[in-house]
N, C-alpha and C positions, 0 to 999 in steps of 0.2 A: 357463900350461903347456898344451901341446896334444899331441894324438896323432892319428894317422891310420894305419890298417892295413887290409889285406885278407886274408882267409883263404879257402881252398878245400877243400871236403870232398865226399865221395861222397854224402852225404845231409844233411838239415837238422840232425840231432842232432850229426853230426860237425863240421859248420861251427860250430855253437854252442859245442861243447866247445873247438874251436880258438880261437874268439874269446875264451872265458873265459881260456884260457892266455895269449893276447896281452894282455888287459886286466890280468891279474895281473903280467905283465912291465912294462907301462906303470906300474902302481902302484909296483913295486919301483924303477923308474928315476925316477919323478916322484911321490913319496908324496902330494902334494896330491890326486891323482886317486882316492884312497880315497873322497873325498867324492862322486864321480859314478860310480864303478865299477858299483855295483849297478843304478843307473838306466840306464846305457848298455847293460848286458847284458839288462835287462828290455825295453828298447826294441828291441834286436836280436831277442829272442825273439818279441816281438809282430809285428814286421815279417816275420820269416822264416816265421811260422806263417800269414800271409796267403796265402803261395804254396801251390799244391797240390803233393802229392808227385809226383815224377817220377824213377823209379829208373833212367832211361836217361841222366841228365845229372848233372854235378857242380853243387854249390851254391857260389856266390861271395857272401860276406858282407863288406861294407865298413863300418867304423866310423870316425868321426872326432869330435873334440870339443875343447873347451878349458875351463879353469877359471881364473878370475882371483880373486885374493884381496887383501884389505886386510891389510897387515902392520903390527903395532904397533911402537913405538919399540924394543922389545927384539928385533925380528926374528921374532916369532911371528905366525902367521896369526890375525888377530882375527875375520875373517868373509870369506865369499865375496862377491865383487862382481859376478861374471858366470859363467854356465854355459851352454854350448852343446853340443848333441849331434846327430849325424846318422848314419843308417845306411841301407844299401840292400842288396838281395838280388837275385840273378839266377841263372838257370840257364845253364850253358855246356856245350858238347859235351865229352865225355870224350876 
């Protein structure tokens, strides 16, 4: 299961809030991502906070990732077999 999305906000806090909403949407559509939701949002917060504040520009935050699982004979997730996450942040003109 994979996801990829971009959000745009007037500041870092808004971009992070929008990313949280999108990750919650991903989890609703792909429940397996409950396993990496918090880690993805923590990584996004870490990366976005590297950037200095710039009140003259919008913040664009992009997140992507995937989770693979081992499924048992009953069709239940037995364990995760792979997890990948990526995020980037940039400023763009309003």
